[in-house]
KESENU-753042 format. One line per field, with one value per residue (C-alpha): residue number from 1; x, y, z; residue in one letter. Coordinates in Angstrom, 1 decimal, m for minus. Layout:
BEGIN
num	NUM  ...
east	X  ...
north	Y  ...
up	Z  ...
residu	A  ...
//
This chain:
BEGIN
num	1  2  3  4  5  6  7  8  9  10  11  12  13  14  15  16  17  18  19  20  21  22  23  24  25  26  27  28  29  30  31  32  33  34  35  36  37  38  39  40  41  42  43  44  45  46  47  48  49  50  51  52  53  54  55  56  57  58  59  60  61  62  63  64  65  66  67  68  69  70  71  72  73  74  75  76  77  78  79  80  81  82  83  84  85  86  87  88  89  90  91  92  93  94  95  96  97  98  99  100  101  102  103  104  105  106  107  108  109  110  111  112  113  114  115  116  117  118  119  120  121  122  123  124  125  126  127  128  129  130  131  132  133  134  135  136  137  138  139  140  141  142  143  144  145  146  147  148  149  150  151  152  153  154  155  156  157  158  159  160  161  162  163  164  165  166  167  168  169  170  171  172  173  174  175  176  177  178  179  180  181  182  183  184  185  186  187  188  189  190  191  192  193  194  195  196  197  198  199  200  201  202  203  204  205  206  207  208  209  210  211  212  213  214  215  216  217  218  219  220  221  222  223  224  225  226  227  228  229  230  231  232  233  234  235  236  237  238  239  240  241  242  243  244  245  246  247  248  249  250  251  252  253  254  255  256  257  258  259  260  261  262  263  264  265  266  267  268  269  270  271  272  273  274  275  276  277  278  279  280  281  282  283  284  285  286  287  288  289  290  291  292  293  294  295  296  297  298  299  300  301  302  303  304  305  306  307  308  309  310  311  312  313  314  315  316  317  318  319  320  321  322  323  324  325  326  327  328  329  330  331  332  333  334  335  336  337  338  339  340  341  342  343  344  345  346  347  348  349  350  351  352  353  354  355  356  357  358  359  360  361  362  363  364  365  366  367  368  369  370  371  372  373  374  375  376  377  378  379  380  381  382  383  384  385  386  387  388  389  390  391  392  393  394  395  396  397  398  399  400  401  402  403  404  405  406  407  408  409  410  411  412  413  414  415  416  417  418  419  420  421  422
east	2.5  2.5  5.3  8.2  10.9  14.3  14.6  18.3  19.3  19.9  17.8  14.2  12.3  9.3  5.9  4.7  0.8  m1.0  m2.9  m6.1  m5.0  m4.2  m7.6  m9.2  m6.9  m8.0  m11.7  m11.2  m9.8  m12.7  m15.5  m16.6  m15.6  m18.9  m22.2  m22.2  m23.6  m26.1  m28.4  m26.8  m27.0  m26.4  m22.9  m22.0  m21.9  m19.1  m17.0  m17.5  m16.5  m13.5  m12.6  m12.5  m11.1  m13.3  m16.8  m17.0  m20.4  m22.1  m25.6  m26.8  m29.9  m30.9  m30.4  m29.2  m26.9  m23.3  m22.5  m25.6  m24.9  m21.2  m22.6  m25.2  m22.6  m20.9  m23.7  m26.6  m30.2  m29.9  m31.7  m30.3  m31.0  m28.3  m25.7  m27.4  m27.6  m23.9  m23.0  m25.3  m23.8  m20.4  m19.2  m18.3  m17.5  m17.8  m14.7  m12.7  m10.5  m10.6  m13.3  m16.2  m16.4  m17.4  m14.5  m14.1  m14.3  m11.2  m9.4  m10.7  m7.6  m5.4  m7.7  m8.1  m4.2  m3.3  m2.5  m0.4  m2.5  m5.8  m4.2  m4.4  m7.9  m10.7  m12.8  m10.2  m9.3  m13.0  m13.4  m10.5  m11.5  m15.1  m13.5  m11.8  m14.7  m17.3  m15.4  m17.8  m20.9  m19.3  m18.3  m22.1  m23.1  m20.7  m21.8  m25.5  m24.6  m22.8  m25.8  m28.6  m27.0  m27.0  m28.5  m29.2  m28.8  m32.5  m32.8  m31.3  m34.3  m33.6  m35.8  m33.0  m32.2  m29.0  m25.8  m23.6  m20.8  m20.7  m23.8  m25.8  m25.9  m27.3  m24.7  m25.4  m24.8  m21.5  m20.4  m21.5  m19.6  m16.6  m16.5  m16.7  m13.8  m12.0  m12.6  m14.7  m17.9  m18.6  m21.8  m23.5  m26.2  m28.0  m31.9  m33.1  m29.6  m29.3  m26.4  m27.0  m24.0  m22.5  m19.3  m16.6  m15.9  m19.3  m19.4  m16.4  m17.2  m20.0  m17.8  m16.7  m13.2  m12.8  m9.7  m6.6  m5.7  m2.7  m1.5  0.2  3.5  2.8  5.1  3.4  0.0  1.4  2.9  m0.4  m2.4  0.2  m0.3  m4.0  m4.3  m2.3  m4.5  m7.5  m6.5  m5.3  m2.6  m1.0  1.5  3.1  1.5  m2.0  m1.4  m1.5  m5.1  m6.8  m6.5  m5.4  m1.7  0.6  3.4  2.8  4.0  7.1  9.0  11.8  9.3  8.0  11.4  11.5  8.2  9.3  12.4  10.3  8.0  5.1  4.7  5.2  6.7  5.1  5.6  2.5  2.7  2.8  3.7  7.2  7.2  6.7  3.5  2.9  0.5  0.0  1.3  m2.2  m3.3  m0.5  m3.1  m5.2  m2.0  m1.1  m4.7  m4.3  m0.8  m2.3  m5.1  m7.6  m9.7  m12.9  m15.3  m18.8  m20.6  m22.5  m23.4  m23.7  m21.0  m21.4  m19.3  m17.6  m16.9  m13.2  m12.8  m13.4  m13.1  m9.3  m9.9  m6.3  m6.0  m9.4  m7.6  m4.3  m5.9  m9.2  m8.5  m11.8  m12.2  m14.6  m15.9  m18.8  m20.8  m23.3  m21.1  m21.0  m23.7  m26.3  m25.6  m22.0  m22.6  m21.5  m23.8  m25.7  m26.3  m25.4  m23.7  m22.8  m20.1  m21.1  m18.9  m19.5  m17.3  m14.3  m14.5  m15.8  m17.8  m19.9  m21.9  m25.5  m27.4  m30.4  m32.9  m35.1  m38.6  m39.7  m43.1  m44.0  m42.4  m40.3  m36.6  m35.7  m32.7  m32.0  m29.1  m26.8  m23.4  m20.9  m17.2  m15.7  m14.8  m17.3  m19.7  m23.3  m23.0  m26.1  m24.1  m23.5  m26.9  m28.2  m25.8  m26.7  m30.5  m29.9  m28.0  m30.7  m33.4  m31.7  m31.0  m34.6  m35.9  m33.7  m35.1  m38.8  m39.3  m40.6  m41.4  m38.2  m37.8  m34.9  m34.2  m31.2  m28.4  m25.0  m24.9  m28.4  m30.1  m28.6  m31.8  m34.0  m32.1  m31.9  m35.7  m36.4  m34.0  m35.9  m39.3  m38.0
north	79.8  82.7  85.2  85.6  88.3  88.4  90.9  91.3  88.9  85.3  84.4  84.3  85.3  87.6  87.0  89.6  90.3  92.3  95.3  93.4  90.5  93.0  94.1  90.8  89.6  92.8  91.9  88.4  89.3  91.6  88.9  90.7  88.7  86.5  85.9  83.5  80.1  80.1  82.2  84.2  83.2  84.8  83.5  85.2  88.7  87.9  86.0  88.9  91.4  89.3  89.0  92.8  93.3  96.4  97.6  101.4  102.9  105.8  107.0  108.3  106.4  107.5  104.2  101.9  102.8  102.2  99.1  97.4  98.2  97.0  93.7  93.5  93.9  90.7  88.7  89.7  89.8  89.1  90.4  93.7  92.6  89.9  92.8  94.2  90.4  89.7  92.8  92.0  88.4  89.7  88.3  91.9  94.9  98.7  100.9  103.6  102.1  103.5  105.6  104.4  100.8  97.2  95.0  91.3  91.0  89.1  92.1  94.7  94.6  95.7  98.8  99.3  99.5  101.4  104.5  106.9  106.4  107.3  110.2  112.7  111.6  114.2  112.2  111.4  115.1  116.0  113.4  114.8  118.1  117.1  115.3  118.5  120.7  118.4  115.9  115.9  115.4  112.6  110.6  111.0  109.6  106.8  105.9  105.9  103.3  101.3  101.3  101.0  98.9  99.7  103.1  105.0  108.7  108.8  107.6  111.0  113.4  117.0  120.0  122.5  122.9  121.1  122.9  123.5  121.1  117.2  117.6  119.4  116.6  117.0  117.0  113.4  112.2  114.0  112.6  109.2  109.4  110.8  107.9  105.5  107.1  107.2  103.4  103.5  102.6  100.5  99.7  96.6  96.6  98.7  99.2  100.7  101.7  103.7  102.9  101.2  102.0  99.8  99.6  98.3  95.4  94.4  94.3  92.3  89.9  88.4  87.6  83.9  85.1  88.5  90.5  89.7  92.2  94.3  96.7  95.6  97.2  99.9  98.3  94.9  96.6  98.4  95.4  93.3  96.2  96.3  92.6  92.7  95.5  93.6  90.5  92.5  94.4  91.3  93.2  96.6  99.1  100.5  103.7  102.1  100.4  103.1  104.3  100.9  101.3  104.8  104.1  107.0  107.5  106.2  102.6  102.6  99.8  99.9  99.1  96.2  94.7  92.6  91.1  90.0  88.5  86.6  85.2  87.0  89.1  88.1  90.4  91.1  93.3  94.8  95.9  99.8  100.1  101.5  100.2  97.0  95.4  93.0  90.1  88.3  84.7  83.5  84.9  82.8  80.5  83.7  85.0  81.8  82.1  85.8  85.1  82.1  84.3  81.9  84.6  85.3  88.2  87.7  89.9  93.3  95.3  98.5  99.8  101.9  105.3  103.8  100.5  99.5  99.1  102.8  104.8  105.4  107.6  107.7  103.9  103.6  105.8  103.8  100.5  101.2  104.5  105.5  109.1  109.3  112.0  111.7  114.7  114.7  117.2  119.5  122.2  120.9  123.4  122.3  118.8  116.9  113.7  113.7  113.5  109.9  108.4  104.6  103.1  100.3  97.2  95.1  92.1  93.3  96.9  100.2  101.1  104.1  105.5  105.5  108.2  106.5  106.9  104.3  105.7  102.8  104.0  104.3  101.2  103.1  102.5  105.8  105.9  109.5  109.2  106.7  107.5  105.3  106.0  107.3  104.6  102.1  100.8  100.1  96.4  93.9  92.2  95.5  96.8  93.5  93.5  97.1  96.2  93.1  95.2  97.7  95.0  93.1  96.2  97.4  93.8  94.0  97.2  96.1  98.7  96.9  99.6  101.2  104.4  105.4  109.1  110.7  108.8  109.4  108.3  109.3  106.2  104.1  104.7  103.5  100.4  99.6  100.4  97.9  95.2  95.8  95.3  92.2
up	166.9  169.3  168.2  170.4  170.3  172.2  175.0  174.4  177.0  176.9  179.8  178.2  175.1  175.4  173.9  171.3  170.9  168.3  169.7  168.8  171.0  174.0  173.7  173.9  176.8  178.8  178.0  178.8  182.4  182.8  182.0  178.8  175.9  175.6  177.0  179.8  179.0  181.7  183.9  186.4  190.1  193.5  194.1  190.8  192.4  194.8  192.2  189.7  192.1  193.0  189.3  188.9  192.4  192.8  192.0  192.0  193.5  192.0  192.8  189.5  188.4  184.9  183.7  186.5  189.4  188.1  190.2  189.0  185.5  185.6  186.9  184.2  181.4  182.6  183.9  181.8  183.6  187.4  190.4  191.8  195.3  195.0  195.4  198.6  199.9  199.2  201.1  204.2  204.1  204.3  201.0  199.9  201.7  201.3  201.6  200.1  197.3  193.8  195.1  197.2  196.1  196.7  197.3  198.3  201.9  202.0  200.5  203.1  205.3  202.4  201.9  205.7  205.9  202.9  204.8  202.4  199.3  201.2  203.0  200.1  199.1  199.3  201.4  204.0  204.2  204.6  207.3  209.3  209.0  210.1  213.0  214.1  213.8  215.4  217.5  220.5  218.4  216.3  219.5  220.7  217.3  217.4  221.1  220.1  217.3  219.7  222.1  219.5  216.8  213.1  211.9  208.6  208.1  208.1  211.7  212.8  212.6  212.2  211.5  210.7  206.8  205.6  205.1  202.2  201.4  201.1  198.9  201.3  203.7  207.3  209.9  211.1  207.6  207.3  210.8  209.5  206.3  208.2  210.5  207.5  205.8  209.1  209.6  212.8  210.8  208.1  206.0  207.3  204.6  202.3  202.3  198.9  198.2  201.4  203.8  207.1  209.3  212.2  214.1  212.0  214.5  214.7  210.8  210.1  213.2  211.2  208.2  207.5  207.8  209.6  208.7  210.6  213.4  213.2  210.7  207.4  206.1  203.6  201.1  201.2  200.6  197.5  196.3  196.6  194.9  191.9  191.5  191.9  189.4  186.6  187.2  186.9  183.8  182.1  180.6  181.7  181.0  184.1  183.5  183.9  187.1  189.7  188.8  189.6  193.3  193.2  194.3  195.0  193.8  190.1  189.3  187.0  185.2  187.6  190.4  188.5  187.6  191.0  190.3  186.8  188.5  190.8  188.2  189.5  186.3  182.8  180.2  176.9  174.0  172.0  168.5  168.4  172.0  172.7  176.4  178.3  179.0  181.9  182.6  186.0  186.1  187.1  183.6  181.7  179.9  178.7  177.7  175.6  174.0  173.1  171.5  169.6  168.5  170.1  171.9  170.5  171.3  170.8  173.6  172.8  175.8  177.4  180.0  182.9  182.7  185.8  184.3  184.8  181.1  180.7  184.0  183.1  180.0  179.2  179.3  177.1  174.7  174.7  174.4  172.2  170.6  172.6  173.6  176.4  178.7  181.2  180.6  183.5  185.4  182.3  181.7  179.2  176.6  176.5  176.1  173.0  173.5  176.6  180.5  181.0  178.0  178.0  175.8  173.6  173.4  170.4  169.9  171.6  170.4  171.7  168.6  170.0  172.7  173.7  175.8  177.4  180.2  181.9  182.7  185.0  185.9  182.0  181.2  178.6  177.9  176.0  173.7  173.4  171.0  169.6  168.1  166.0  166.3  163.0  160.8  162.2  159.5  160.1  159.2  159.8  162.7  164.4  164.1  165.4  168.3  169.5  169.3  171.2  173.9  174.2  174.3  176.8  179.2  178.6  179.6  182.8  183.7  183.3  180.7  177.7  175.5  173.7  171.6  169.7  168.8  167.2  165.8  164.0  161.2  160.6  159.3  162.2  164.4  161.8  161.4  165.2  165.4  162.6  164.4  167.7  165.9  164.3
residu	M  P  S  R  V  S  D  G  S  S  T  H  D  V  L  R  L  S  R  R  S  A  Q  L  L  H  L  A  A  Q  G  L  L  R  R  R  P  R  K  A  R  P  A  D  I  A  S  T  V  A  A  M  G  I  L  Q  I  D  T  I  N  V  V  A  R  S  P  Y  L  V  L  F  S  R  L  G  A  Y  R  I  E  W  L  D  E  S  L  A  K  G  E  I  A  E  C  W  A  H  E  A  S  F  V  P  S  S  E  Y  R  F  H  R  D  Y  R  S  G  R  G  G  H  W  A  Q  K  M  A  E  R  T  R  A  D  A  G  A  D  M  D  L  L  L  E  R  I  R  R  E  G  P  L  R  A  A  D  F  E  R  D  A  P  A  V  K  G  W  W  G  W  K  P  E  K  R  W  L  E  A  W  F  A  L  G  A  L  M  V  A  R  R  E  R  F  Q  R  V  Y  D  L  T  E  R  V  T  A  R  W  V  E  P  P  A  P  G  T  M  E  E  A  D  V  R  R  H  F  I  L  Q  S  V  H  A  L  G  I  A  R  A  R  W  I  A  D  Y  F  R  L  R  P  R  V  T  D  A  E  L  A  P  L  L  A  E  G  L  L  L  E  V  R  V  D  G  W  D  D  T  A  Y  V  H  R  D  N  A  S  L  L  D  E  A  A  G  H  R  L  R  A  T  R  T  T  L  L  S  P  F  D  P  V  V  W  D  R  A  R  A  M  D  L  F  D  F  E  Y  T  L  E  C  Y  T  P  A  A  K  R  T  Y  G  Y  Y  V  L  P  I  L  H  R  G  R  L  V  G  R  L  D  A  K  A  H  R  Q  E  G  L  F  E  V  I  G  V  W  L  E  A  G  V  S  T  S  P  G  L  V  A  G  I  A  S  A  I  G  E  C  A  A  W  H  G  T  P  R  I  S  V  G  L  S  Q  P  Q  G  L  A  K  L  V  R  A  A  L  A  G
//
């Protein structure tokens, strides 16, 4: 039976979870407990983004661009075109959220109206500065899109060299991005991952349910994002919540007390934690399964550095004892592991990390190195799981040849090679 403890009052008891059950509850909410029983379908893109609440965008393409890889970790092999099609159909939308992200189109209005939280963001500040410096040029650009329809940055020809700042973008690209951050433009679709911009009102008018007009109260938006964060995380400590949608200021237990009183959140105690944990009431059945030790993790997969499970490095340490740093911004000589290292999720645990590169033209998936966490043993099940995750990812990339280089422990690479060959 699930363990319950008194919370010191006569009103209710509080469920107690082991730390392992808390991990599994989190992964269940994130869709990472087990392999799906069927092949992925186009509709799974929107439903998966809805379950996470957000899909962060990053353009590094050493393995796969992050949003594609996050979906692969949950769906298995799927056609990457489905993400672009979901955006073009208006099932999902692009906006500034955690960072630049895909969100369900039904959630766009909350991000549109979250003013104070975005006010201090670097993209908002840069956009306001760009608007102040180049207002007339930005107005002309906006008028051209109004007149001609959706345009890419490449549609603005320029012979002059790019300027410094904003990744060396030419002025028109900076102006497009500024209007995107300020809300006048949205991404109508992507072509080979390049943004195609159109007027916001024209993009949203094509949606099945365009966002309601008017501006929501800031407090209502914040309350919504708090609840959405707890739902997506499965289980959350107060200090984890703000990061998910980059809320300001930080969320406290005192702020969550009314949501507990209303029954929107459930209070949970976790072994080893000295503070309260929270579960969304819509995840009550998952909570019962976790408390009854009925959640089972069987999936082994590779995670993007921008996967919701690991993007908050402090939360990954709190929940999984997994210390993780993305080293692509670190000089090569100072890297511990590699340029674009992917966490390895095996049966509900973060057991190691893998540095890989997909050489698509050569048909080669290169595993530069693979490292296990301290105390993780190279059991046959673990080796088979890692080999399967590598093979599945390589096949999805269309890179059937696989090489495995360095490893820690040293003999792991040989075992993985043998499992791949078998």
